[in-house]
C-alpha positions, 0 to 999 in steps of 0.5 A: 637755672631759674626761668626769668618770669616776664610781666606784661610788656612795657608798651602795654603798661603805658596804656593803663596809667595809674588812677591813683597817681592822677587822682590823689588829693592833697589830703590823700598825699599828706596821709600817705606821707604822714609817717615819713614826716614824723620819722625825720631819721632813718638808716641807709644800709649799703650791702652787697658783693662789693663788700668782699673786695672792700675797695681793693682789686688785684692788690691795689686800692681802687679810686672811687666809692667802694660799691662802685668798684666794678665800674671804678676798676672796669671789672668784666662781669666774668671776673666780678661774678666769682665774688658771689662764691666769697660772700658768706655773711655768717655774722649777720644779725638782723635783729641787732641791726634793727635794734641799733637803728631804733636805739639811735632814734631812727624810725625806718631802714632802707636797704639795698635789695639790689645795687648797680651791680645787679646782685640781689640780697634775696633769692629772686625767681627772676635770676641766679645772680642773687644770694641763693647762689652764694655759700650763705644761700639764705634770704638776707631781707626776710630776717630784716623784715621780721626784725623791723616788724618786731621793733616797730621800724619801717622797712624800705628798699633801695633798688637800682634801676641801672643794672651792670649785670643784666644783658638787656640794660640799654647802655652798653659798656665793654665790661658790663653783662650786655657787652656781647648783646648786639641789641639790649631790649629795654622793654624786656629789662623793664619787665624783669625790673617789675617782676623783681619789684613785685617779689619785694612788695609781696614777700616782705610785709608792709614796705614803706619806701621804694628808693630808686637810683641809677636812673641817670643813664639815657636807657632809662627815660622819663616815660619809663619812670612815669610808667613805673611810678604809676604801676607801683602806685596801683600795686600799693596805693600807700607806697612812698616812691622817691623821685629817682624813679624818674629823671627829675632829681637835678643831680646831687641837689636832689630835686627839680621842681618841675611837676611833670616828673614822677616821685614823692620827695626830693633826695639831696645827696651828701649835702643839706640844702641851705634853705631846705626845699620849701613846699616839698618833702625831702631827705638828705642821704649822707655817709658816716665816713666817705663811702657808702659801701664798706671800704677797708681804706676809709677811716675818715669818720665824721664825729658824733657831734657833726652827725648829730648837728646834721640831723638837727640842721636837716630837721630845722629845714623840714627834711629827713636824714638818711644816714649810711652804714656799710656792713662788711662781707661777714655781716658786721656793721663797723665798730666806728659806725656803731659808736657814733650811732650809740652816741646819737641815741644817747642824745635822742633818749632825752631830746627825741621830741625835738626831732620826731614829728617836728616842722621846720623853723619859723625863722628865715635864717638860722640863729647864730647860736644853733637851730630851731624846730617847731610843732603845733600843740593841741591848744593851738600854741606853737612850741619851739625847740631851740637847739643851742650849739653855742651856750652863751657865756653871759647865759642870755639866749636872744631869740631874734624874730620874736621881738616884744613877745613872751612865753614860757620856757624850760630845758628839755633835759630838765622840764621841771626847771623853768627858765625866765623869759623876757620880751625885748626890742632886740628879741625875746630873751631867755635866762639860761643856767650857767652850764649847758646840759649837753656839749653838742646841742642843748634844747630849750623848749619855748611855748609861745603865748 
């Protein structure tokens, strides 16, 4: 049995709040967030013991999300724990996962180092409830870290604050690991949490983001969130930390604009804010089908066209798209996920310039024909990427908001093909060819004079 190594107590850590969090200038913050703003697209990997039952318990389908099966079926820890003896992902190929993400145009990967069930994908010194106690035994995070470094992808960790297995998590339920503990100790739990985060930050290279979740139960307080944020920023001043470290995410909308809450960016879930989150960095996390972890029952796959237009819509509003894959217990990403990511990747090979490093659309409302992203060019001009979802039958693209203005235009799929641009009172008009280069979204590049 491993010995749980505890750091300084929570009360002591409150006395040394982060100088970084308090003194960081806007320029320093912008520098820290620069790669995130450039990326626009990432892969979210939900993987753990819950991939073994895959949505089924005792022969029946469990209502709810696959990674929540312990909660949905109210499975006591004593009955849930033996799943570790069946978790043996011998088909896991970290390099293939990273190449899939890179080929899709993704710039970072967020993987569940620990989900709500408390099980860890690395061999933690703080607990035996981890990959070291499975038939597989080998660290699942290190190969991914190595592959990310090899292929130039930022590695990030999702780490649940809530922990259904730990006896000291402060919100008790009859089926949880604290059921028999009369007095769960949140100071002791917080020390455990920090000790595990220290392992993640020191053993896997340059970590881009710590992506927290499970902060909503009352056991986790605003004060603990601020303290954890400050502690992490002291350990790694370059680290980006999502707003779920604290209590300010405003449910699935993803962002409370009250500055008292800690966190570097907002996290809308399964939705795209109608107008983005102006003035804030943000990232929409969304599924490929209906579940986050692998479920044998979920065949409600979104089309590649829908996913791609989500990416464009989010980028046009200044946000990032974090798209889920849920591997099987054997360590395979489902074929339907691969097919859709490959389709997005085929589009990105031609059109990635219109996504990576772009800014939000300058137009207050979305154009009727599609979406717009933008960037500043070295000569000071503004380049607009006009994502045309509905190719005009009359071959005339009217860009409202640019009435009377002019510029030069071309197809991103064929830069040598210049398009005629005509200033007009009803909006700048661009003459298009008869056939759209892409059935889902064709990109017209407009450089404004």
